[in-house]
OpenMM code with the backbone's topology and positions (N, CA, C; nanometers):
from openmm import Vec3, app, unit

residues = "MET THR LEU LEU ASN ILE PHE ILE LEU LEU ILE LEU LEU GLN ALA THR ILE LEU LEU HIS GLU ILE GLY HIS ALA ILE GLY ILE VAL LEU PHE THR GLU ASP GLY GLU ALA ASN ILE PHE LEU GLY LYS ALA SER PHE GLU ASN LYS ILE ASN PHE THR ILE GLY ARG MET HIS PHE TYR LEU SER LEU GLY THR VAL GLY PHE CYS TYR MET THR ASP LYS GLU ALA ILE LYS ASN PHE GLN GLU ASN SER".split()
positions = [
    Vec3(-1.6855, -1.1451, -2.6553),
    Vec3(-1.7718, -1.1785, -2.5430),
    Vec3(-1.9067, -1.2275, -2.5965),
    Vec3(-1.9530, -1.3342, -2.5419),
    Vec3(-2.0809, -1.3866, -2.5876),
    Vec3(-2.1955, -1.3104, -2.5214),
    Vec3(-2.3114, -1.3299, -2.5745),
    Vec3(-2.4304, -1.2651, -2.5203),
    Vec3(-2.4566, -1.3119, -2.3770),
    Vec3(-2.4325, -1.4383, -2.3479),
    Vec3(-2.4499, -1.4900, -2.2125),
    Vec3(-2.3545, -1.4218, -2.1151),
    Vec3(-2.2296, -1.4029, -2.1533),
    Vec3(-2.1326, -1.3351, -2.0668),
    Vec3(-2.1738, -1.1915, -2.0384),
    Vec3(-2.2226, -1.1222, -2.1380),
    Vec3(-2.2685, -0.9845, -2.1197),
    Vec3(-2.3866, -0.9814, -2.0242),
    Vec3(-2.4789, -1.0730, -2.0395),
    Vec3(-2.5955, -1.0811, -1.9515),
    Vec3(-2.5539, -1.1072, -1.8075),
    Vec3(-2.4638, -1.2008, -1.7873),
    Vec3(-2.4154, -1.2331, -1.6529),
    Vec3(-2.3438, -1.1128, -1.5922),
    Vec3(-2.2626, -1.0441, -1.6707),
    Vec3(-2.1919, -0.9259, -1.6223),
    Vec3(-2.2906, -0.8182, -1.5778),
    Vec3(-2.3945, -0.7951, -1.6554),
    Vec3(-2.4943, -0.6946, -1.6187),
    Vec3(-2.5680, -0.7326, -1.4906),
    Vec3(-2.6030, -0.8574, -1.4765),
    Vec3(-2.6726, -0.9037, -1.3557),
    Vec3(-2.5813, -0.8914, -1.2342),
    Vec3(-2.4558, -0.9313, -1.2468),
    Vec3(-2.3621, -0.9213, -1.1353),
    Vec3(-2.3354, -0.7761, -1.0971),
    Vec3(-2.3272, -0.6881, -1.1946),
    Vec3(-2.3066, -0.5465, -1.1677),
    Vec3(-2.4243, -0.4896, -1.0893),
    Vec3(-2.5460, -0.5221, -1.1314),
    Vec3(-2.6652, -0.4760, -1.0611),
    Vec3(-2.6677, -0.5280, -0.9179),
    Vec3(-2.6381, -0.6545, -0.8997),
    Vec3(-2.6416, -0.7154, -0.7664),
    Vec3(-2.5342, -0.6547, -0.6759),
    Vec3(-2.4176, -0.6283, -0.7287),
    Vec3(-2.3094, -0.5709, -0.6496),
    Vec3(-2.3427, -0.4289, -0.6047),
    Vec3(-2.3962, -0.3482, -0.6949),
    Vec3(-2.4331, -0.2106, -0.6597),
    Vec3(-2.5439, -0.2116, -0.5552),
    Vec3(-2.6432, -0.2970, -0.5748),
    Vec3(-2.7538, -0.3053, -0.4794),
    Vec3(-2.7046, -0.3484, -0.3416),
    Vec3(-2.6183, -0.4462, -0.3358),
    Vec3(-2.5634, -0.4922, -0.2083),
    Vec3(-2.4831, -0.3809, -0.1397),
    Vec3(-2.4084, -0.3062, -0.2156),
    Vec3(-2.3314, -0.1942, -0.1607),
    Vec3(-2.4243, -0.0900, -0.0983),
    Vec3(-2.5306, -0.0545, -0.1683),
    Vec3(-2.6242, 0.0460, -0.1170),
    Vec3(-2.7026, -0.0061, 0.0034),
    Vec3(-2.7307, -0.1342, 0.0076),
    Vec3(-2.7957, -0.1928, 0.1245),
    Vec3(-2.7057, -0.1796, 0.2467),
    Vec3(-2.5751, -0.1881, 0.2280),
    Vec3(-2.4804, -0.1662, 0.3381),
    Vec3(-2.4946, -0.0265, 0.3976),
    Vec3(-2.5113, 0.0741, 0.3126),
    Vec3(-2.5343, 0.2100, 0.3626),
    Vec3(-2.6674, 0.2175, 0.4370),
    Vec3(-2.7690, 0.1533, 0.3821),
    Vec3(-2.9023, 0.1576, 0.4426),
    Vec3(-2.9041, 0.0900, 0.5793),
    Vec3(-2.8297, -0.0167, 0.5954),
    Vec3(-2.8242, -0.0849, 0.7248),
    Vec3(-2.7661, 0.0086, 0.8303),
    Vec3(-2.6656, 0.0856, 0.7939),
    Vec3(-2.6096, 0.1834, 0.8869),
    Vec3(-2.7127, 0.2868, 0.9285),
    Vec3(-2.7926, 0.3339, 0.8353),
    Vec3(-2.8976, 0.4313, 0.8659),
    Vec3(-2.9999, 0.3710, 0.9608),
    Vec3(-3.0433, 0.2521, 0.9309),
    Vec3(-3.1470, 0.1869, 1.0125),
    Vec3(-3.0960, 0.1532, 1.1521),
    Vec3(-2.9735, 0.1069, 1.1634),
    Vec3(-2.9204, 0.0665, 1.2935),
    Vec3(-2.8872, 0.1835, 1.3843),
    Vec3(-2.8396, 0.2939, 1.3292),
    Vec3(-2.7894, 0.4023, 1.4123),
    Vec3(-2.8853, 0.5193, 1.4279),
    Vec3(-3.0053, 0.5096, 1.3741),
    Vec3(-3.1059, 0.6134, 1.3952),
    Vec3(-3.2348, 0.5461, 1.4415),
    Vec3(-3.3147, 0.6210, 1.5158),
    Vec3(-3.4408, 0.5638, 1.5630),
    Vec3(-3.5521, 0.5784, 1.4603),
    Vec3(-3.5534, 0.6913, 1.3895),
    Vec3(-3.6629, 0.7179, 1.2963),
    Vec3(-3.6191, 0.7298, 1.1517),
    Vec3(-3.4910, 0.7182, 1.1249),
    Vec3(-3.4426, 0.7365, 0.9882),
    Vec3(-3.4876, 0.6257, 0.8962),
    Vec3(-3.5267, 0.6642, 0.7761),
    Vec3(-3.5637, 0.5675, 0.6732),
    Vec3(-3.4663, 0.5813, 0.5579),
    Vec3(-3.4255, 0.4694, 0.5017),
    Vec3(-3.3296, 0.4699, 0.3922),
    Vec3(-3.4020, 0.4462, 0.2607),
    Vec3(-3.3751, 0.5320, 0.1636),
    Vec3(-3.4254, 0.5147, 0.0275),
    Vec3(-3.3091, 0.4671, -0.0582),
    Vec3(-3.3265, 0.3513, -0.1188),
    Vec3(-3.2210, 0.2916, -0.1998),
    Vec3(-3.2640, 0.2962, -0.3452),
    Vec3(-3.1817, 0.3595, -0.4275),
    Vec3(-3.2093, 0.3708, -0.5708),
    Vec3(-3.1042, 0.2940, -0.6476),
    Vec3(-3.1492, 0.2160, -0.7431),
    Vec3(-3.0600, 0.1514, -0.8380),
    Vec3(-3.0941, 0.2121, -0.9731),
    Vec3(-2.9958, 0.2744, -1.0359),
    Vec3(-3.0213, 0.3520, -1.1567),
    Vec3(-3.0414, 0.4969, -1.1189),
    Vec3(-3.1122, 0.5706, -1.2017),
    Vec3(-3.1353, 0.7135, -1.1792),
    Vec3(-3.2117, 0.7355, -1.0487),
    Vec3(-3.1705, 0.8362, -0.9708),
    Vec3(-3.2327, 0.8638, -0.8408),
    Vec3(-3.3615, 0.9423, -0.8597),
    Vec3(-3.4663, 0.8730, -0.8987),
    Vec3(-3.5985, 0.9335, -0.9115),
    Vec3(-3.7016, 0.8286, -0.8710),
    Vec3(-3.8209, 0.8767, -0.8410),
    Vec3(-3.9262, 0.7853, -0.7967),
    Vec3(-4.0089, 0.7315, -0.9143),
    Vec3(-3.9823, 0.7773, -1.0336),
    Vec3(-4.0619, 0.7386, -1.1495),
    Vec3(-4.0046, 0.6144, -1.2168),
    Vec3(-4.0931, 0.5357, -1.2751),
    Vec3(-4.0562, 0.4183, -1.3541),
    Vec3(-3.9651, 0.3223, -1.2797),
    Vec3(-3.9995, 0.2955, -1.1561),
    Vec3(-3.9174, 0.2074, -1.0735),
    Vec3(-4.0022, 0.0921, -1.0207),
    Vec3(-3.9380, -0.0185, -0.9975),
    Vec3(-3.9976, -0.1256, -0.9188),
    Vec3(-3.9732, -0.0849, -0.7739),
    Vec3(-4.0772, -0.0707, -0.6956),
    Vec3(-4.0537, -0.0276, -0.5585),
    Vec3(-4.1175, -0.1225, -0.4595),
    Vec3(-4.0481, -0.1401, -0.3494),
    Vec3(-4.0970, -0.2217, -0.2387),
    Vec3(-4.0249, -0.1770, -0.1121),
    Vec3(-4.0738, -0.2226, 0.0004),
    Vec3(-4.0199, -0.1812, 0.1294),
    Vec3(-3.9886, -0.3032, 0.2144),
    Vec3(-3.8750, -0.2981, 0.2813),
    Vec3(-3.8383, -0.3981, 0.3811),
    Vec3(-3.8033, -0.3196, 0.5069),
    Vec3(-3.8916, -0.3222, 0.6046),
    Vec3(-3.8695, -0.2457, 0.7269),
    Vec3(-3.8654, -0.0971, 0.6960),
    Vec3(-3.7552, -0.0318, 0.7342),
    Vec3(-3.7382, 0.1110, 0.7079),
    Vec3(-3.6529, 0.1364, 0.5838),
    Vec3(-3.6323, 0.0336, 0.5036),
    Vec3(-3.5588, 0.0481, 0.3781),
    Vec3(-3.6584, 0.0432, 0.2626),
    Vec3(-3.6547, 0.1463, 0.1796),
    Vec3(-3.7437, 0.1564, 0.0645),
    Vec3(-3.6587, 0.1441, -0.0617),
    Vec3(-3.6966, 0.0528, -0.1496),
    Vec3(-3.6190, 0.0227, -0.2693),
    Vec3(-3.6895, 0.0772, -0.3924),
    Vec3(-3.6127, 0.1430, -0.4793),
    Vec3(-3.6605, 0.1940, -0.6069),
    Vec3(-3.5606, 0.1457, -0.7120),
    Vec3(-3.5979, 0.0438, -0.7867),
    Vec3(-3.5022, -0.0262, -0.8716),
    Vec3(-3.5353, -0.0134, -1.0199),
    Vec3(-3.4316, 0.0060, -1.0966),
    Vec3(-3.4381, -0.0023, -1.2427),
    Vec3(-3.2973, -0.0399, -1.2885),
    Vec3(-3.2795, -0.0598, -1.4166),
    Vec3(-3.1470, -0.0931, -1.4667),
    Vec3(-3.0591, 0.0308, -1.4660),
    Vec3(-2.9370, 0.0138, -1.4226),
    Vec3(-2.8441, 0.1257, -1.4205),
    Vec3(-2.7088, 0.0819, -1.3713),
    Vec3(-2.6125, 0.1690, -1.3889),
    Vec3(-2.4768, 0.1385, -1.3443),
    Vec3(-2.4372, 0.2207, -1.2216),
    Vec3(-2.5341, 0.2900, -1.1629),
    Vec3(-2.5088, 0.3672, -1.0417),
    Vec3(-2.6152, 0.3358, -0.9383),
    Vec3(-2.5834, 0.3636, -0.8132),
    Vec3(-2.6787, 0.3444, -0.7050),
    Vec3(-2.6687, 0.4591, -0.6064),
    Vec3(-2.7777, 0.4835, -0.5350),
    Vec3(-2.7833, 0.5907, -0.4375),
    Vec3(-2.8569, 0.5419, -0.3143),
    Vec3(-2.8177, 0.5922, -0.1996),
    Vec3(-2.8898, 0.5653, -0.0763),
    Vec3(-2.8931, 0.6954, 0.0016),
    Vec3(-3.0113, 0.7384, 0.0405),
    Vec3(-3.0194, 0.8571, 0.1222),
    Vec3(-3.1257, 0.8425, 0.2279),
    Vec3(-3.1137, 0.9257, 0.3290),
    Vec3(-3.2001, 0.9182, 0.4463),
    Vec3(-3.3107, 1.0226, 0.4355),
    Vec3(-3.4335, 0.9842, 0.4705),
    Vec3(-3.5440, 1.0788, 0.4593),
    Vec3(-3.5574, 1.1674, 0.5820),
    Vec3(-3.5196, 1.1189, 0.6986),
    Vec3(-3.5351, 1.1949, 0.8221),
    Vec3(-3.4005, 1.2537, 0.8628),
    Vec3(-3.3713, 1.3742, 0.8185),
    Vec3(-3.2423, 1.4375, 0.8477),
    Vec3(-3.2284, 1.4721, 0.9955),
    Vec3(-3.3378, 1.4909, 1.0666),
    Vec3(-3.3318, 1.5214, 1.2101),
    Vec3(-3.2749, 1.4042, 1.2896),
    Vec3(-3.2986, 1.2826, 1.2427),
    Vec3(-3.2494, 1.1646, 1.3140),
    Vec3(-3.0971, 1.1639, 1.3184),
    Vec3(-3.0315, 1.2014, 1.2097),
    Vec3(-2.8853, 1.2020, 1.2101),
    Vec3(-2.8323, 1.3162, 1.2957),
    Vec3(-2.9020, 1.4300, 1.3009),
    Vec3(-2.8593, 1.5394, 1.3874),
    Vec3(-2.8680, 1.4970, 1.5337),
    Vec3(-2.9761, 1.4287, 1.5707),
    Vec3(-2.9906, 1.3809, 1.7078),
    Vec3(-2.8826, 1.2797, 1.7426),
    Vec3(-2.8454, 1.1946, 1.6487),
    Vec3(-2.7397, 1.0959, 1.6714),
    Vec3(-2.6062, 1.1659, 1.6953),
    Vec3(-2.5754, 1.2684, 1.6159),
    Vec3(-2.4486, 1.3388, 1.6298),
    Vec3(-2.4411, 1.4145, 1.7619),
    Vec3(-2.5540, 1.4698, 1.8086),
    Vec3(-2.5551, 1.5429, 1.9347),
    Vec3(-2.5368, 1.4501, 2.0539),
    Vec3(-2.5872, 1.3271, 2.0451),
    Vec3(-2.5777, 1.2329, 2.1562),
    Vec3(-2.4451, 1.1585, 2.1601),
    Vec3(-2.3650, 1.1696, 2.0567),
    Vec3(-2.2375, 1.0974, 2.0514),
    Vec3(-2.1318, 1.1654, 2.1344),
] * unit.nanometer
topology = app.Topology()
chain = topology.addChain("A")
for resn in residues:
    res = topology.addResidue(resn, chain)
    for name in ("N", "CA", "C"):
        topology.addAtom(name, app.Element.getBySymbol(name[0]), res)
């Protein structure tokens, strides 16, 4: 494998994981009134990350092969489940 192929593979892996986690975040934003989604690419910590916000989605990005998405307002999901 050439260096270019490895680079492309790493970029595609990062983009795929990020897109997958954004799918989870969209569900949080659409189905809760106050829920905010935190999207992590790489280790799930707030340190040493590139961070930015789009609406109620907060991104914390670094290089990694794993991704996480979690909701900050747990009461919002409880209210959603009670109203269903």
